[in-house]
C-alpha positions as CSV (number, residue, x, y, z in Angstrom):
1,M,0.0,0.0,0.0
2,K,1.5,3.3,-1.1
3,I,0.1,5.2,1.8
4,L,1.9,3.0,4.3
5,E,5.2,3.4,2.4
6,L,4.8,7.2,2.4
7,L,4.0,7.2,6.1
8,D,7.0,5.0,6.7
9,N,9.1,7.5,4.8
10,L,7.7,10.4,6.8
11,Q,8.3,8.6,10.1
12,F,11.9,7.8,9.0
13,Q,12.6,11.4,8.1
14,I,11.2,12.6,11.5
15,E,13.1,10.0,13.4
16,N,16.4,10.8,11.6
17,A,16.0,14.6,11.6
18,P,18.3,16.7,13.7
19,H,17.0,17.5,17.2
20,L,16.7,20.9,18.8
21,P,18.9,20.9,21.9
22,F,17.1,20.1,25.1
23,T,13.8,19.3,23.4
24,D,12.0,16.5,21.6
25,K,11.6,18.9,18.6
26,V,13.2,18.1,15.3
27,I,14.2,20.3,12.4
28,M,12.9,19.3,9.0
29,E,12.7,21.0,5.6
30,K,9.2,22.4,5.1
31,D,9.2,21.5,1.4
32,D,10.1,17.9,2.1
33,I,7.2,17.6,4.5
34,L,4.8,19.3,2.1
35,D,5.9,17.1,-0.7
36,L,5.2,14.0,1.4
37,I,1.8,15.4,2.4
38,D,1.0,16.0,-1.3
39,E,2.0,12.4,-2.1
40,L,-0.2,11.1,0.7
41,R,-3.2,13.1,-0.7
42,E,-2.5,11.6,-4.1
43,A,-2.4,8.1,-2.7
44,I,-5.6,8.3,-0.7
45,P,-7.8,8.2,-3.9
46,E,-5.9,5.0,-4.8
47,E,-7.1,3.5,-1.6
48,I,-10.6,4.6,-2.3
49,A,-10.4,3.0,-5.8
50,E,-9.2,-0.2,-4.1
51,G,-12.2,-0.1,-1.9
52,M,-14.4,0.3,-5.0
53,R,-12.7,-2.7,-6.6
54,I,-13.4,-4.6,-3.4
55,K,-17.1,-3.6,-3.7
56,E,-17.2,-4.8,-7.3
57,D,-15.6,-8.1,-6.3
58,E,-18.2,-8.4,-3.6
59,E,-21.0,-8.1,-6.2
60,K,-19.2,-10.7,-8.5
61,I,-18.9,-13.1,-5.5
62,R,-22.6,-12.6,-4.7
63,E,-23.6,-13.1,-8.3
64,K,-21.5,-16.3,-8.5
65,A,-23.1,-17.5,-5.3
66,R,-26.6,-16.8,-6.8
67,R,-25.7,-18.7,-9.9
68,E,-24.3,-21.6,-8.0
69,A,-27.4,-21.5,-5.7
70,G,-29.7,-21.6,-8.7
71,S,-27.7,-24.4,-10.2
72,L,-27.8,-26.4,-6.9
73,I,-31.6,-25.8,-6.6
74,K,-32.2,-26.8,-10.2
75,E,-30.1,-29.9,-9.8
76,A,-32.0,-30.8,-6.6
77,R,-35.3,-30.3,-8.3
78,E,-34.2,-32.4,-11.3
79,H,-33.0,-35.0,-8.9
80,K,-36.3,-34.8,-7.1
81,A,-38.3,-35.3,-10.3
82,Q,-36.1,-38.1,-11.3
83,L,-36.5,-39.9,-8.0
84,I,-40.3,-39.5,-8.2
85,E,-40.4,-41.0,-11.7
86,E,-38.0,-43.9,-10.9
87,S,-39.1,-44.7,-7.4
88,S,-41.9,-47.0,-6.7
89,V,-42.1,-45.4,-3.3
90,S,-42.8,-41.8,-4.4
91,V,-43.4,-40.6,-0.8
92,S,-39.8,-41.4,0.3
93,A,-38.5,-40.0,-3.0
94,R,-40.3,-36.7,-2.3
95,E,-39.0,-36.6,1.2
96,E,-35.4,-37.2,0.0
97,A,-35.8,-34.6,-2.7
98,D,-37.2,-32.1,-0.3
99,Q,-34.2,-32.7,2.0
100,I,-31.8,-32.3,-0.9
101,I,-33.4,-28.9,-1.7
102,K,-33.3,-27.8,1.9
103,D,-29.7,-28.8,2.1
104,A,-28.9,-26.9,-1.1
105,Q,-30.7,-23.9,0.3
106,R,-28.8,-24.1,3.5
107,E,-25.6,-24.4,1.6
108,V,-26.5,-21.3,-0.5
109,T,-27.3,-19.4,2.6
110,R,-24.0,-20.5,4.1
111,M,-22.1,-19.5,1.0
112,R,-23.8,-16.1,0.9
113,A,-23.0,-15.5,4.6
114,K,-19.4,-16.5,4.0
115,A,-19.0,-14.2,1.0
116,T,-20.6,-11.3,2.9
117,D,-18.3,-11.9,5.9
118,Y,-15.2,-12.0,3.6
119,I,-16.2,-8.7,1.9
120,T,-17.0,-7.1,5.3
121,S,-13.6,-8.0,6.6
122,L,-12.0,-6.5,3.5
123,F,-13.9,-3.3,4.1
124,D,-13.0,-3.3,7.8
125,E,-9.3,-3.7,6.9
126,A,-9.4,-0.9,4.4
127,Q,-11.3,1.3,6.8
128,N,-8.8,0.7,9.6
129,D,-5.9,1.5,7.3
130,L,-7.5,4.8,6.3
131,R,-8.2,5.6,10.0
132,E,-4.6,4.9,10.9
133,T,-3.4,7.0,8.1
134,I,-5.6,9.9,9.0
135,A,-4.6,9.7,12.7
136,L,-0.9,9.7,11.8
137,M,-1.4,12.7,9.5
138,E,-3.2,14.6,12.3
139,K,-0.4,13.7,14.7
140,N,2.3,14.9,12.3
141,K,0.3,18.0,11.6
142,K,0.2,18.8,15.4
143,E,3.9,18.1,15.7
144,L,4.6,20.5,12.9
145,A,2.4,23.2,14.5
146,E,4.3,22.7,17.8
147,T,7.6,23.0,16.0
148,K,6.5,26.2,14.3
149,K,5.4,27.6,17.7
150,S,8.8,26.7,19.2
151,F,10.6,28.5,16.3
152,T,8.3,31.5,16.7
153,K,9.0,31.6,20.5
154,S,12.7,31.3,20.0
155,E,12.7,34.1,17.4
156,E,10.8,36.3,19.7
157,A,13.2,35.5,22.5
158,D,16.1,36.3,20.2
159,T,14.7,39.7,19.2
160,E,14.2,40.7,22.8
């Protein structure tokens, strides 16, 4: 994920930037930070596009599950009809066919639930990644503001 790489780069730059004596503040080039922020802004739409691709994949998975469900139900009905025709004991054939249909419908429900759970987990993962990115950006923004304040205070102290 490009956002994570950019954030790792920003973190590396912050961790390796020269420190102001007797503080936790670091000195960084404003243009470097702004460039990284611009790259992050460009990468966020990529993450959104990935989320949309996941949504499309979800629909494809659901459609496939619907087709398979229809196929299973059709096969079960055909099997039921065949059992009724071939069996001299049509009552037991109907019961067996009904059970096959019920089993197929349960399997379809299970497949749909599994597909929905999978897609939900993908959305949750993407959402968590975006939250972490935004939180880190907010933290870095606050740190930059604090650094700016310390520069302003030290300039005011120097002029006095």
